[in-house]
C-alpha positions in Angstrom: -73.7 76.3 -11.9 -70.0 77.0 -12.5 -68.6 77.3 -16.0 -66.7 74.0 -15.6 -69.9 72.2 -14.4 -71.8 73.7 -17.3 -69.3 72.3 -19.8 -69.4 68.9 -18.0 -73.2 69.0 -18.3 -72.9 69.6 -22.0 -70.4 66.7 -22.4 -72.8 64.4 -20.5 -75.7 65.3 -22.7 -73.6 64.9 -25.9 -72.4 61.5 -24.7 -75.9 60.3 -23.9 -77.5 61.6 -27.1 -74.8 60.2 -29.4 -74.9 56.9 -27.5 -78.5 56.3 -28.5 -77.6 56.7 -32.1 -74.5 54.4 -31.7 -76.6 51.8 -29.8 -79.3 51.7 -32.5 -76.6 50.9 -35.0 -75.0 48.2 -32.8 -78.3 46.5 -32.3 -78.4 45.7 -36.0 -75.3 43.5 -35.4 -75.5 42.2 -31.8 -78.2 40.8 -29.6 -79.4 43.5 -27.2 -78.5 41.9 -23.8 -75.1 40.7 -25.2 -74.4 44.3 -26.3 -75.1 45.9 -22.9 -73.2 43.1 -21.1 -70.2 43.7 -23.4 -70.5 47.4 -22.6 -70.3 46.8 -18.9 -67.5 44.3 -19.4 -65.4 47.1 -20.9 -66.2 49.4 -18.0 -65.2 46.7 -15.6 -61.9 46.0 -17.3 -61.1 49.7 -17.3 -62.0 50.4 -13.7 -61.2 47.0 -12.0 -57.7 48.1 -11.0 -59.1 51.0 -9.0 -62.0 49.2 -7.2 -61.9 49.1 -3.5 -64.4 47.7 -1.0 -66.5 50.6 0.3 -67.3 49.9 4.0 -70.9 50.6 4.8 -71.7 51.3 1.1 -71.8 47.9 -0.5 -75.5 47.1 0.0 -76.6 50.4 -1.5 -74.0 50.1 -4.3 -75.5 46.8 -5.3 -79.0 48.2 -5.1 -78.0 51.1 -7.4 -76.2 48.6 -9.7 -79.4 46.5 -10.1 -81.6 49.5 -10.7 -79.4 51.7 -12.9 -77.4 48.9 -14.5 -79.3 45.7 -14.9 -83.0 46.8 -14.9 -82.6 50.2 -16.5 -80.4 49.0 -19.4 -82.3 45.7 -20.0 -85.6 47.6 -20.4 -84.0 50.5 -22.4 -82.1 48.3 -24.9 -85.1 46.3 -25.7 -87.2 49.4 -26.1 -84.5 50.9 -28.4 -84.5 47.7 -30.4 -88.3 47.7 -30.9 -88.7 51.4 -31.6 -88.5 52.4 -35.3 -86.2 55.4 -34.6 -83.9 56.9 -32.0 -86.0 60.0 -31.6 -88.9 58.2 -30.0 -86.6 56.6 -27.3 -84.7 59.8 -26.7 -88.0 61.5 -26.0 -89.7 58.8 -23.9 -86.7 58.1 -21.7 -86.9 61.7 -20.5 -90.0 60.7 -18.5 -87.4 60.0 -15.9 -87.1 63.8 -15.4 -90.5 64.4 -13.8 -90.2 61.0 -12.1 -86.8 61.7 -10.5 -87.9 65.3 -9.6 -91.0 63.9 -7.8 -88.9 61.3 -6.0 -86.4 64.0 -4.9 -89.2 66.0 -3.3 -90.9 63.0 -1.7 -87.9 61.0 -0.5 -85.0 63.5 -0.3 -86.9 66.5 1.0 -85.7 68.8 -1.8 -87.6 72.0 -2.4 -88.2 73.3 -5.9 -89.4 76.9 -6.1 -91.7 78.3 -8.7 -89.0 79.5 -11.1 -87.3 76.2 -11.3 -90.7 74.5 -11.5 -91.5 76.7 -14.4 -88.1 75.8 -16.1 -88.8 72.1 -15.5 -92.3 72.4 -17.0 -91.0 74.4 -20.0 -88.2 71.8 -20.7 -90.6 68.9 -20.4 -93.1 70.8 -22.7 -90.3 71.0 -25.3 -89.8 67.2 -25.1 -93.6 66.7 -25.5 -93.7 69.0 -28.5 -91.0 66.9 -30.2 -92.7 63.7 -29.3 -96.3 64.5 -29.9 -96.5 62.3 -32.9 -99.1 59.6 -33.5 -96.3 57.2 -34.5 -95.1 57.1 -30.8 -98.4 55.5 -29.8 -97.8 52.7 -32.4 -94.9 51.3 -30.4 -96.9 50.0 -27.5 -94.4 47.5 -26.1 -91.4 49.8 -26.8 -93.2 52.6 -25.0 -93.8 50.4 -21.9 -90.2 49.2 -21.9 -88.7 52.7 -22.1 -91.1 54.0 -19.4 -89.9 51.1 -17.2 -86.3 52.0 -17.9 -87.0 55.7 -17.0 -88.7 54.6 -13.7 -85.8 52.3 -12.8 -83.2 55.0 -13.7 -85.1 57.6 -11.6 -85.3 55.2 -8.6 -81.6 54.4 -8.9 -80.6 58.1 -9.2 -82.7 58.9 -6.1 -81.1 56.1 -4.1 -77.7 57.1 -5.3 -78.2 60.8 -4.3 -79.5 59.9 -0.9 -77.0 57.2 0.2 -73.9 56.8 -2.1 -70.8 58.5 -0.8 -68.0 57.3 -3.1 -66.3 58.9 -6.1 -67.7 58.6 -9.6 -65.3 55.9 -10.8 -65.9 53.7 -7.8 -69.6 54.0 -8.4 -69.3 53.1 -12.1 -67.0 50.3 -11.3 -69.3 48.7 -8.8 -72.2 49.3 -11.0 -70.4 47.3 -13.7 -69.6 44.5 -11.2 -73.3 44.1 -10.7 -74.6 44.8 -14.2 -72.1 42.7 -16.3 -72.7 39.3 -14.7 -76.5 39.7 -14.4 -76.9 40.9 -18.0 -74.5 38.2 -19.2 -76.6 35.5 -17.5 -79.8 37.0 -18.9 -78.2 37.0 -22.4 -77.1 33.4 -22.1 -80.6 32.3 -20.9 -82.7 34.3 -23.5 -80.4 34.9 -26.5 -78.6 32.7 -29.0 -75.6 33.3 -31.3 -74.2 36.1 -29.2 -70.7 34.7 -28.9 -70.4 34.3 -32.7 -71.9 37.7 -33.3 -69.3 39.4 -31.0 -66.4 37.4 -32.5 -67.4 38.3 -36.1 -68.4 41.9 -35.4 -66.9 44.6 -37.6 -64.4 46.9 -36.1 -66.9 49.8 -36.4 -69.4 47.9 -34.2 -66.8 47.1 -31.6 -65.6 50.7 -31.7 -69.2 51.9 -31.0 -69.4 49.4 -28.1 -66.2 51.0 -26.8 -67.7 54.5 -27.2 -70.8 53.4 -25.4 -68.7 52.2 -22.5 -66.3 55.1 -22.3 -68.6 57.8 -23.5 -71.9 57.0 -22.0 -70.8 55.1 -18.8 -67.7 56.9 -17.8 -68.3 60.4 -19.2 -72.1 60.4 -19.2 -73.0 58.6 -15.9 -69.8 59.5 -14.2 -70.3 63.1 -15.1 -73.9 63.0 -13.9 -72.8 61.7 -10.5 -70.1 64.4 -10.3 -72.8 67.0 -10.8 -75.0 65.4 -8.2 -72.2 65.8 -5.7 -72.6 69.5 -6.0 -76.2 70.2 -7.0 -79.7 68.9 -6.1 -81.2 66.1 -8.1 -84.1 68.4 -9.0 -81.6 70.7 -10.8 -79.4 68.1 -12.5 -82.2 65.8 -13.8 -84.0 68.5 -15.9 -80.8 69.6 -17.5 -80.3 66.1 -18.9 -83.3 66.9 -21.2 -80.7 68.4 -23.5 -79.7 64.8 -24.4 -83.0 64.5 -26.1 -82.2 67.3 -28.5 -78.8 65.8 -29.2 -80.3 62.4 -29.9 -82.9 63.8 -32.2 -80.4 66.0 -34.1 -77.9 63.2 -34.6 -80.8 60.8 -35.4 -81.6 63.1 -38.3 -78.0 63.6 -39.4 -76.8 60.0 -39.1 -79.9 57.8 -39.3 -82.1 59.8 -41.7 -84.8 60.8 -39.3 -87.0 63.5 -40.8 -86.7 67.0 -39.6 -90.0 68.7 -38.8 -90.9 72.2 -37.5 -92.2 70.4 -34.4 -88.7 69.1 -33.7 -87.1 72.6 -34.2 -89.7 74.3 -31.9 -89.5 71.6 -29.3 -85.7 71.7 -29.2 -85.7 75.5 -28.7 -88.3 75.3 -25.9 -86.3 72.6 -24.2 -83.1 74.6 -24.4 -85.0 77.7 -23.1 -86.4 75.8 -20.1 -82.9 74.4 -19.3 -81.5 77.9 -19.4 -84.1 79.1 -16.9 -83.2 76.2 -14.6 -79.5 77.0 -14.9 -79.9 80.8 -14.3 -82.1 80.2 -11.3 -79.8 77.6 -9.7 -77.7 79.9 -7.6 -77.4 78.9 -4.0 -80.7 77.1 -4.1 -79.3 74.5 -6.5 -76.2 73.7 -4.6 -76.2 70.5 -2.6 -73.8 69.8 0.3 -70.5 68.4 -1.0 -70.0 64.7 -0.5 -66.8 63.9 1.4 -65.5 61.1 -0.8 -62.0 59.8 -1.5 -60.2 60.9 -4.5 -59.9 58.7 -7.5 -57.0 56.3 -6.9 -53.8 57.2 -8.9 -52.8 54.2 -11.0 -49.2 55.2 -10.7 -49.4 55.0 -6.9 -51.0 51.6 -7.1 -48.3 49.9 -9.2 
């Protein structure tokens, strides 16, 4: 992995980890589906001027939008709402790592050699060390919801890796086209008071929604797709385990989660496993480049 891609990977993990903390705070002020619908509305407003119909790609883009937008975020946001702390969700959502790695082998024909397998196992062990707490098993419904979110995200990522051949902003824009209306309809059908909640929300809440849209969607998911254009899914997916460490650390610093020796040890193990994966990537981790159009220049479109 090149130094620039390493920095992008760190930015992606930072965005994802901080977004969990921000989202937990926003959920105290806004209904969950209204929150994620508003997030995708912001993404759509930002990217709409650049959207272009992608010939031969629209069915798969809508499929990815449903899996990674509507289903993944609906399950995840309800799981986050019902869990007592961010750390639990940050840990459980990483079940998508072994799921997506397995899917990449089964459906994409990717090959993972023993050293990267070891790195994946070590990283996931670190997550389990952090999460091996009896309190996790007390959130039965939240656990099921987050596991469902992880499964939908892994399926969407596998579909995206196999068939999507557009640039990152086009992908995020079309994902928002699918996710915003579907989540908005679900909110209107199942929630009440969402319009008033949004209209009366404090500037901090709206700022965190903006961060969720720009940070997590454009930087986080957009950066993830950019990495997938250059590296195998079985390499990129385990490196996203670092978001768990970020989420736990900022959960401690900003939300008062308790630091334990288990968290420290698990974080170090996760980082060690991710380092093994990175050092062993070399030519084996490089995926064929995707020949996709450049991001449209807004100056040229005016």
